[in-house]
C-alpha positions as CSV (number, residue, x, y, z in Angstrom):
1,X,-22.6,18.8,-51.0
2,X,-21.2,22.4,-50.0
3,X,-22.5,21.9,-46.6
4,X,-21.2,18.2,-46.0
5,X,-17.6,19.4,-47.2
6,X,-17.5,22.4,-45.1
7,X,-18.6,20.1,-42.1
8,X,-15.7,17.8,-42.8
9,X,-13.4,20.8,-43.1
10,X,-14.2,22.3,-39.7
11,X,-14.2,19.1,-37.9
12,X,-10.9,18.1,-39.5
13,X,-9.4,21.6,-38.5
14,X,-10.5,21.2,-34.9
15,X,-9.1,17.7,-34.8
16,X,-5.8,18.8,-36.2
17,X,-5.7,21.4,-33.5
18,X,-6.2,19.1,-31.0
19,X,-3.5,16.9,-32.2
20,X,-1.0,19.7,-32.1
21,X,-2.1,20.5,-28.4
22,X,-1.5,16.8,-27.5
23,X,1.9,17.0,-29.3
24,X,2.8,20.1,-27.2
25,X,1.7,18.6,-23.9
26,X,3.7,15.2,-24.8
27,X,6.7,17.3,-25.5
28,X,6.5,19.0,-22.3
29,X,6.5,16.1,-20.5
30,X,8.8,13.8,-22.8
31,X,11.4,13.6,-19.9
32,X,9.1,12.9,-17.1
33,X,7.0,9.9,-18.1
34,X,7.5,6.7,-20.2
35,X,5.7,6.9,-23.6
36,X,5.5,10.7,-23.7
37,X,7.9,11.0,-26.4
38,X,6.4,8.4,-28.8
39,X,2.9,10.0,-28.0
40,X,4.5,13.5,-29.1
41,X,5.6,11.9,-32.3
42,X,2.3,10.0,-32.9
43,X,0.3,13.1,-32.4
44,X,2.5,15.3,-34.6
45,X,2.2,12.7,-37.5
46,X,-1.5,12.7,-36.8
47,X,-1.6,16.5,-37.1
48,X,0.3,16.4,-40.3
49,X,-2.1,13.7,-41.8
50,X,-5.2,15.7,-40.7
51,X,-4.1,19.0,-41.9
52,X,-2.9,17.6,-45.2
53,X,-6.3,16.1,-45.9
54,X,-8.0,19.4,-44.9
55,X,-6.1,21.3,-47.4
56,X,-6.6,18.6,-49.9
57,X,-10.2,19.4,-49.7
58,X,-9.7,23.1,-50.0
59,X,-7.4,22.8,-52.9
60,X,-8.4,24.1,-56.2
61,X,-6.1,22.7,-58.7
62,X,-4.9,19.1,-59.6
63,X,-1.4,20.2,-58.7
64,X,-2.4,21.6,-55.2
65,X,-4.2,18.3,-54.5
66,X,-1.2,15.9,-55.5
67,X,0.9,18.1,-53.2
68,X,-1.2,17.9,-50.1
69,X,-1.9,14.2,-50.8
70,X,1.9,13.8,-50.7
71,X,2.0,16.0,-47.6
72,X,-0.3,13.8,-45.7
73,X,2.1,10.8,-46.1
74,X,4.7,12.7,-44.1
75,X,2.6,11.6,-41.3
76,X,0.0,9.0,-42.1
77,X,2.4,5.8,-42.2
78,X,3.9,6.7,-38.9
79,X,0.7,6.9,-36.8
80,X,0.1,2.8,-36.7
81,X,3.7,1.9,-35.8
82,X,4.0,4.8,-33.2
83,X,0.7,3.5,-31.5
84,X,2.2,0.1,-31.5
85,X,5.4,1.3,-29.7
86,X,3.2,3.3,-27.2
87,X,1.3,0.2,-26.4
88,X,4.6,-1.7,-26.1
89,X,5.9,0.5,-23.4
90,X,2.6,0.7,-21.7
91,X,2.4,-2.9,-21.2
92,X,5.9,-3.2,-20.1
93,X,7.9,-4.5,-23.2
94,X,10.3,-1.7,-23.1
95,X,12.9,-4.0,-24.5
96,X,11.4,-4.0,-27.9
97,X,11.5,-0.1,-28.2
98,X,15.3,0.5,-28.8
99,X,16.7,2.9,-31.3
100,X,17.8,0.0,-33.6
101,X,14.3,-1.5,-33.3
102,X,12.4,1.7,-33.8
103,X,14.1,2.1,-37.3
104,X,12.9,-1.3,-38.2
105,X,9.3,-0.3,-37.1
106,X,9.6,2.8,-39.3
107,X,11.2,1.3,-42.3
108,X,8.1,0.6,-44.4
109,X,6.5,4.0,-43.4
110,X,9.8,5.7,-44.6
111,X,9.6,3.8,-47.9
112,X,5.9,4.6,-48.2
113,X,6.6,8.3,-47.9
114,X,9.3,8.2,-50.6
115,X,7.2,6.0,-52.9
116,X,4.3,8.6,-52.4
117,X,6.4,11.6,-53.3
118,X,7.8,9.7,-56.3
119,X,4.6,8.0,-57.4
120,X,4.7,9.9,-60.7
121,X,7.6,8.0,-61.9
122,X,6.6,4.4,-61.0
123,X,2.7,4.5,-59.9
124,X,3.5,1.9,-57.4
125,X,1.5,3.6,-54.7
126,X,-1.5,5.0,-56.8
127,X,-1.8,3.6,-60.3
128,X,-3.8,6.6,-61.2
129,X,-5.4,9.7,-59.9
130,X,-8.5,11.2,-61.5
131,X,-10.2,14.5,-60.6
132,X,-13.9,15.1,-60.3
133,X,-15.8,18.5,-59.6
134,X,-18.8,18.3,-57.6
135,X,-20.6,21.5,-56.6
136,X,-17.6,23.5,-56.9
137,X,-15.2,21.3,-55.1
138,X,-12.3,19.4,-56.9
139,X,-12.0,15.9,-55.4
140,X,-9.5,13.0,-56.3
141,X,-10.4,9.4,-56.9
142,X,-7.4,7.1,-56.6
143,X,-6.5,3.6,-58.1
144,X,-4.4,1.8,-55.6
145,X,-1.1,0.3,-56.4
146,X,0.8,-2.6,-55.2
147,X,2.6,-0.7,-52.4
148,X,-0.5,0.8,-51.0
149,X,-1.6,-2.9,-50.3
150,X,1.7,-3.4,-48.5
151,X,1.3,-0.2,-46.6
152,X,-2.1,-1.0,-45.9
153,X,-1.3,-4.6,-44.4
154,X,1.5,-3.2,-42.5
155,X,-0.9,-0.6,-41.0
156,X,-3.5,-3.0,-40.2
157,X,-0.9,-5.5,-38.6
158,X,0.7,-2.7,-36.2
159,X,-2.8,-1.9,-35.1
160,X,-4.0,-5.6,-34.7
161,X,-0.9,-6.4,-32.8
162,X,-1.3,-3.2,-30.3
163,X,-4.9,-4.4,-29.7
164,X,-3.9,-7.9,-29.0
165,X,-1.5,-6.7,-26.6
166,X,-3.8,-4.4,-24.9
167,X,-6.5,-7.2,-24.3
168,X,-3.6,-9.5,-23.0
169,X,-2.5,-6.7,-20.6
170,X,-6.0,-6.2,-19.4
171,X,-6.3,-9.9,-18.5
172,X,-3.4,-9.7,-16.1
173,X,-3.9,-6.1,-15.0
174,X,-7.5,-5.4,-14.7
175,X,-6.8,-2.3,-12.5
176,X,-5.7,-0.4,-15.9
177,X,-9.2,-0.7,-17.5
178,X,-9.7,2.9,-18.1
179,X,-6.2,3.5,-19.8
180,X,-6.6,0.3,-21.7
181,X,-10.0,1.2,-23.0
182,X,-9.0,4.8,-24.2
183,X,-5.9,3.3,-25.9
184,X,-8.2,0.6,-27.7
185,X,-10.7,3.2,-28.7
186,X,-7.9,5.3,-30.2
187,X,-6.9,2.5,-32.3
188,X,-9.9,0.8,-33.1
189,X,-12.0,3.9,-34.3
190,X,-9.5,5.0,-37.1
191,X,-8.9,1.5,-38.4
192,X,-12.4,0.6,-38.5
193,X,-13.2,3.9,-40.2
194,X,-10.3,3.2,-42.7
195,X,-12.1,-0.1,-43.7
196,X,-15.4,1.7,-44.2
197,X,-13.6,4.2,-46.5
198,X,-11.9,1.6,-48.6
199,X,-15.3,-0.2,-48.9
200,X,-16.3,3.0,-50.6
201,X,-19.4,3.7,-48.7
202,X,-18.5,7.3,-47.3
203,X,-19.9,10.6,-49.0
204,X,-18.2,11.4,-52.2
205,X,-15.4,9.0,-51.3
206,X,-14.0,11.4,-48.8
207,X,-11.6,10.1,-46.2
208,X,-13.5,10.1,-42.9
209,X,-10.5,8.9,-40.7
210,X,-9.5,12.7,-39.7
211,X,-12.9,13.4,-38.6
212,X,-13.1,10.3,-36.5
213,X,-9.6,11.3,-35.3
214,X,-11.5,14.3,-33.7
215,X,-13.2,12.0,-31.1
216,X,-10.0,10.0,-30.4
217,X,-7.9,13.4,-29.9
218,X,-10.6,14.6,-27.5
219,X,-10.7,11.3,-25.6
220,X,-6.7,11.4,-25.2
221,X,-7.1,15.0,-24.1
222,X,-9.9,14.2,-21.5
223,X,-7.7,11.2,-20.2
224,X,-4.7,13.4,-19.6
225,X,-6.8,16.2,-17.9
226,X,-8.8,13.8,-15.8
227,X,-6.8,11.0,-14.7
228,X,-3.1,11.8,-16.0
229,X,-3.0,9.3,-18.9
230,X,0.9,9.9,-19.1
231,X,1.3,9.3,-15.4
232,X,-0.4,6.0,-15.5
233,X,2.0,4.0,-17.7
234,X,3.4,1.1,-15.8
235,X,7.2,1.7,-14.7
236,X,7.7,-1.9,-13.2
237,X,6.8,-5.0,-14.9
238,X,5.5,-8.3,-13.6
239,X,8.0,-11.0,-13.9
240,X,9.8,-10.7,-10.5
241,X,7.6,-8.2,-9.4
242,X,4.6,-10.4,-9.6
243,X,6.4,-13.0,-7.6
244,X,7.8,-11.1,-4.7
245,X,6.7,-12.0,-1.2
246,X,6.8,-8.4,-0.2
247,X,4.1,-5.8,-1.3
248,X,5.3,-3.5,-3.7
249,X,3.5,-0.1,-4.5
250,X,4.9,2.1,-7.4
251,X,4.0,5.7,-7.3
252,X,4.6,8.5,-9.8
253,X,6.4,11.8,-8.8
254,X,2.9,13.0,-7.7
255,X,2.2,10.1,-5.3
256,X,-0.4,8.5,-7.5
257,X,-0.6,4.6,-7.5
258,X,0.6,3.5,-10.9
259,X,1.3,-0.3,-10.2
260,X,1.3,-2.7,-7.3
261,X,1.9,-6.6,-7.0
262,X,-0.3,-9.4,-6.1
263,X,1.3,-9.4,-2.5
264,X,0.5,-5.9,-2.0
265,X,-3.3,-6.5,-2.9
266,X,-3.2,-9.3,-0.1
267,X,-2.1,-6.8,2.3
268,X,-4.2,-4.1,1.3
269,X,-7.3,-5.3,0.2
270,X,-9.0,-1.7,-0.6
271,X,-6.8,-1.6,-3.7
272,X,-9.4,-3.5,-5.3
273,X,-11.7,-0.8,-5.2
274,X,-9.5,2.3,-4.6
275,X,-6.0,1.7,-6.4
276,X,-4.3,2.7,-9.6
277,X,-4.9,6.3,-10.3
278,X,-5.6,7.4,-6.5
279,X,-2.9,9.3,-4.5
280,X,-1.3,6.9,-2.0
281,X,-2.2,9.0,1.1
282,X,-6.0,9.1,-0.1
283,X,-5.9,5.2,-0.3
284,X,-4.4,4.9,3.5
285,X,-6.2,7.8,4.9
286,X,-9.4,6.0,5.0
287,X,-8.1,2.7,6.7
288,X,-5.2,3.7,8.9
289,X,-5.7,6.5,11.4
290,X,-2.2,7.3,12.2
291,X,-1.1,10.8,11.2
292,X,2.4,10.3,11.5
293,X,2.2,7.4,8.7
294,X,0.2,9.5,6.4
295,X,2.8,12.3,6.8
296,X,5.5,9.7,6.1
297,X,3.8,8.7,3.0
298,X,4.0,12.3,1.8
299,X,7.4,12.8,2.5
300,X,9.8,12.9,-0.5
301,X,12.7,11.6,1.7
302,X,14.6,8.8,-0.2
303,X,15.4,5.5,1.5
304,X,13.1,6.2,4.4
305,X,11.4,3.5,6.6
306,X,8.4,3.2,8.8
307,X,7.3,0.6,11.2
308,X,3.3,0.1,11.2
309,X,0.9,-1.6,13.4
310,X,-2.1,-2.3,11.5
311,X,-5.3,-3.4,13.4
312,X,-7.2,-5.8,11.2
313,X,-9.0,-8.8,12.6
314,X,-5.9,-9.2,14.5
315,X,-2.7,-6.8,14.9
316,X,-0.5,-7.0,11.9
317,X,3.0,-5.5,11.9
318,X,4.5,-4.2,8.7
319,X,8.0,-2.6,7.9
320,X,7.9,-0.2,5.0
321,X,10.7,1.0,3.0
322,X,10.4,4.0,0.4
323,X,13.1,4.6,-2.3
324,X,13.0,6.9,-5.4
325,X,12.8,5.5,-8.9
326,X,15.0,7.1,-11.8
327,X,14.7,7.4,-15.3
328,X,17.8,7.2,-17.7
329,X,18.6,10.6,-17.2
330,X,18.9,10.1,-13.5
331,X,15.8,12.2,-12.7
332,X,13.2,11.2,-10.1
333,X,10.5,9.5,-12.1
334,X,8.5,7.9,-9.0
335,X,8.8,6.2,-5.7
336,X,8.8,2.5,-4.8
337,X,7.3,1.4,-1.3
338,X,8.2,-2.3,-0.3
339,X,6.0,-3.6,2.5
340,X,7.2,-6.4,4.6
341,X,4.9,-8.5,6.9
342,X,7.0,-8.7,10.0
343,X,4.3,-10.0,12.1
344,X,5.6,-13.3,12.9
345,X,9.1,-11.7,13.7
346,X,7.5,-9.1,15.9
347,X,5.4,-11.5,17.9
348,X,8.6,-13.7,18.3
349,X,10.4,-10.6,19.7
350,X,7.6,-9.5,21.9
351,X,7.3,-13.1,23.3
352,X,11.1,-13.0,24.1
353,X,10.7,-9.7,25.7
354,X,7.8,-10.9,27.7
355,X,9.7,-13.9,28.9
356,X,12.4,-11.5,30.2
357,X,10.0,-10.0,32.7
358,X,7.2,-12.6,33.0
359,X,7.3,-15.5,35.2
360,X,6.7,-18.6,32.9
361,X,4.6,-20.6,35.4
362,X,2.3,-17.9,36.7
363,X,2.3,-15.5,33.8
364,X,2.9,-12.4,36.2
365,X,6.0,-10.2,36.6
366,X,9.0,-12.0,37.8
367,X,11.2,-10.6,40.8
368,X,13.6,-8.4,38.7
369,X,10.7,-7.0,36.7
370,X,8.4,-6.3,39.6
371,X,11.1,-4.4,41.6
372,X,12.1,-2.3,38.4
373,X,8.4,-1.2,37.8
374,X,7.5,-0.7,41.5
375,X,10.8,1.6,41.7
376,X,9.8,3.6,38.8
377,X,6.2,4.0,40.1
378,X,7.5,5.1,43.6
379,X,9.8,7.7,41.6
380,X,6.8,9.1,40.0
381,X,4.5,9.3,43.1
382,X,5.2,7.7,46.3
383,X,2.1,9.0,48.2
384,X,-0.3,6.3,49.4
385,X,1.5,3.2,48.0
386,X,1.5,-0.3,49.8
387,X,3.8,-3.1,49.3
388,X,2.4,-6.7,50.1
389,X,4.3,-9.8,50.6
390,X,2.7,-13.2,50.9
391,X,4.0,-16.6,51.2
392,X,2.1,-19.9,50.8
393,X,1.8,-21.8,54.0
394,X,3.5,-25.2,54.1
395,X,4.2,-25.3,50.4
396,X,7.0,-27.8,50.8
397,X,4.5,-30.3,52.2
398,X,2.1,-29.9,49.2
399,X,5.0,-30.7,47.0
400,X,6.2,-33.6,49.0
401,X,2.8,-35.1,49.5
402,X,1.1,-34.4,46.0
403,X,4.0,-33.7,43.9
404,X,5.4,-31.0,42.1
405,X,3.1,-30.7,39.4
406,X,0.3,-30.0,42.1
407,X,2.7,-27.6,43.9
408,X,2.6,-25.6,40.4
409,X,-1.3,-25.9,40.2
410,X,-1.3,-24.2,43.8
411,X,0.9,-21.4,42.7
412,X,-1.5,-20.7,39.7
413,X,-4.6,-21.2,41.9
414,X,-3.2,-18.6,44.4
415,X,-2.2,-16.0,41.4
416,X,-5.8,-16.6,40.0
417,X,-7.6,-15.7,43.2
418,X,-5.1,-12.7,43.7
419,X,-6.0,-11.2,40.4
420,X,-9.6,-11.0,41.1
421,X,-8.8,-8.6,43.9
422,X,-6.4,-6.2,41.9
423,X,-6.9,-3.4,39.6
424,X,-5.2,-2.8,36.3
425,X,-2.5,-0.4,37.8
426,X,-1.7,-2.8,40.6
427,X,1.6,-4.6,40.3
428,X,1.9,-8.2,40.9
429,X,5.0,-10.4,41.0
430,X,6.4,-13.7,41.9
431,X,9.0,-12.8,44.5
432,X,10.5,-16.2,45.1
433,X,9.6,-19.8,44.9
434,X,6.0,-19.8,46.7
435,X,6.6,-16.1,47.6
436,X,4.7,-13.3,46.0
437,X,4.8,-9.4,46.0
438,X,2.2,-6.8,45.3
439,X,2.2,-3.1,44.8
440,X,-0.8,-1.1,45.6
441,X,-0.5,2.6,44.3
442,X,-3.1,5.1,45.6
443,X,-4.0,2.9,48.5
444,X,-4.5,3.9,52.0
445,X,-2.8,1.8,54.9
446,X,-6.3,0.6,55.9
447,X,-7.3,-0.2,52.3
448,X,-4.1,-2.2,51.6
449,X,-4.6,-4.3,54.8
450,X,-8.3,-4.9,53.9
451,X,-7.1,-6.2,50.3
452,X,-4.6,-8.6,52.0
453,X,-7.4,-9.8,54.2
454,X,-9.7,-10.4,51.4
455,X,-7.3,-12.4,49.6
456,X,-6.2,-14.5,52.7
457,X,-9.8,-15.0,53.1
458,X,-10.2,-16.2,49.7
459,X,-7.4,-18.7,50.0
460,X,-8.8,-20.1,53.2
461,X,-12.3,-20.9,51.9
462,X,-11.5,-22.0,48.3
463,X,-9.9,-25.2,47.2
464,X,-8.5,-26.6,43.8
465,X,-9.1,-30.1,42.5
466,X,-6.3,-32.7,42.1
467,X,-6.5,-36.1,40.7
468,X,-7.0,-37.5,44.1
469,X,-8.8,-34.9,46.3
470,X,-9.5,-31.1,46.9
471,X,-6.5,-29.2,48.3
472,X,-6.8,-26.0,50.2
473,X,-4.0,-23.6,50.6
474,X,-3.5,-20.7,53.0
475,X,-1.0,-17.8,53.2
476,X,0.9,-15.5,55.6
477,X,1.0,-11.8,54.7
478,X,3.2,-8.8,55.5
479,X,2.2,-5.2,54.5
480,X,4.3,-1.9,54.5
481,X,3.1,1.5,53.5
482,X,4.8,4.8,52.5
483,X,2.7,6.6,54.9
484,X,4.6,4.6,57.7
485,X,7.9,3.9,56.1
486,X,10.4,5.8,53.7
487,X,9.6,5.7,50.3
488,X,12.7,3.8,49.4
489,X,11.8,0.4,47.9
490,X,14.5,-1.4,49.8
491,X,12.9,-0.3,53.0
492,X,9.4,-1.0,52.1
493,X,10.3,-4.5,51.1
494,X,12.4,-5.1,54.2
495,X,9.5,-3.9,56.4
496,X,6.9,-5.9,54.4
497,X,9.2,-9.0,54.7
498,X,9.6,-8.7,58.5
499,X,5.9,-8.4,58.9
500,X,5.6,-11.6,56.8
501,X,8.0,-13.3,59.0
502,X,6.1,-12.2,62.1
503,X,2.9,-13.6,60.5
504,X,4.6,-16.9,59.9
505,X,6.2,-16.9,63.5
506,X,2.7,-16.2,65.2
507,X,1.0,-19.1,63.5
508,X,0.7,-18.5,59.7
509,X,-2.6,-17.7,57.7
510,X,-2.7,-14.0,58.9
511,X,-1.6,-10.6,58.3
512,X,0.8,-8.4,60.1
513,X,1.6,-5.0,59.1
514,X,4.5,-2.6,59.8
515,X,3.5,0.5,61.3
516,X,7.0,2.1,61.1
517,X,8.1,1.5,64.6
518,X,6.5,-2.0,65.3
519,X,4.2,-4.6,63.8
520,X,0.5,-5.0,64.3
521,X,-1.8,-8.1,63.5
522,X,-4.5,-7.0,61.1
523,X,-8.0,-8.4,61.7
524,X,-11.5,-6.9,60.9
525,X,-10.9,-5.0,64.2
526,X,-7.7,-3.5,65.5
527,X,-5.5,-5.5,67.8
528,X,-2.8,-4.5,70.1
529,X,0.6,-4.3,68.0
530,X,3.3,-7.0,68.6
531,X,6.8,-5.9,69.4
532,X,9.6,-6.5,67.2
């Protein structure tokens, strides 16, 4: 018997110390995180109960036992309602934890404490207390009264309601599994042990609940130290939050993700595996290789924005807005990041911009865009740059004979052939109705003429099919080069245009090139230059 009681006393003492430590930690964080103040009160009440029962076992006289029993009830009746209020805040029902409602929650515990201290006058809580001496220890046996039953029903009701709410919350928020399990164990273990005690099967009828609370306190302490139990209380509830079309991420002040809505889960599928409890930059660093974005996530700046292009199966564009969340004291409590999918708007904007510089029929640069980009290229490096102008021969006859839709097909046919001979850094634009312009950077005069000849020959030997027959087109070319002309675009275009005019005047389907002072017909072998 001596060893069993001493074991109880030692474990209870450690349990009480853990309760005090938890209360101190909660007190230090009471203004930072939701639920800390209530957790502080619950831990304090638990410490009073545990130390009261410990000193009851150490008492040597009936008067000492009676005093420590009464002392226990300064804390014991309040543990269950405080636990319920913590769960209410955790699950988002903050509106039920107002000052007025807190007083209602604590009404029966306050009456219980008063009735315990005045029990000798009415015996409503304990009808009788008898003392037994067992192996040198003075132990008390109690016969319960009517109010003890009321107190027990209320305690059980608070605990069961808290358990029900946690299970409900787990169904809608599976990401909070760890936190919910810890809170469930913290409520279930004491209430189950209390039933065992009431059944009278504990050794020498000693209350084992303070011993079990050693486990729950150790569990709470582990949760606080390992994944910041206080910081993971939800600070945004579902209702509007759940039905927002934008993705919403809720962070605490340490950038730990503490909540997100279904829209965010669709945008960021990895949240199903690496979500609540992880730092936001750790979540994104594995899926988005953009240092500037990770740096933005770490920035504490309020009302900041970021435009993100995210390569998934296809490019997606998101606009992110970060803003601070404040508690009732006006202190920063966390951060909210709203993610808007702007892919459709961005693609529409890009399409409008594309139409501003792309020819709609041929899908190459239009005249103004070609001139602008060629001018920029010449300003950067004008050395070894050629300008080619070519015109489809007898294009009006194609339109008149076959119709304008066949004329459009002829334009696309020509563009398709040219693109086979061009590189990525070459510029290709529609210069007029059936006239096209090409800029060839880093090409010698001979290379530019050779490319023009390849294109001309490809036109000559290729056909495209109409509804009635095959149609062949030819083209006349004019070439100008920076080695022969000043690197002024207007001059190069003028020289190329004059060379093109010479090609058309000399019979079409040929290439003339400007040499700076005159124009020469280009073939596989050099020919005498033609005069201006």
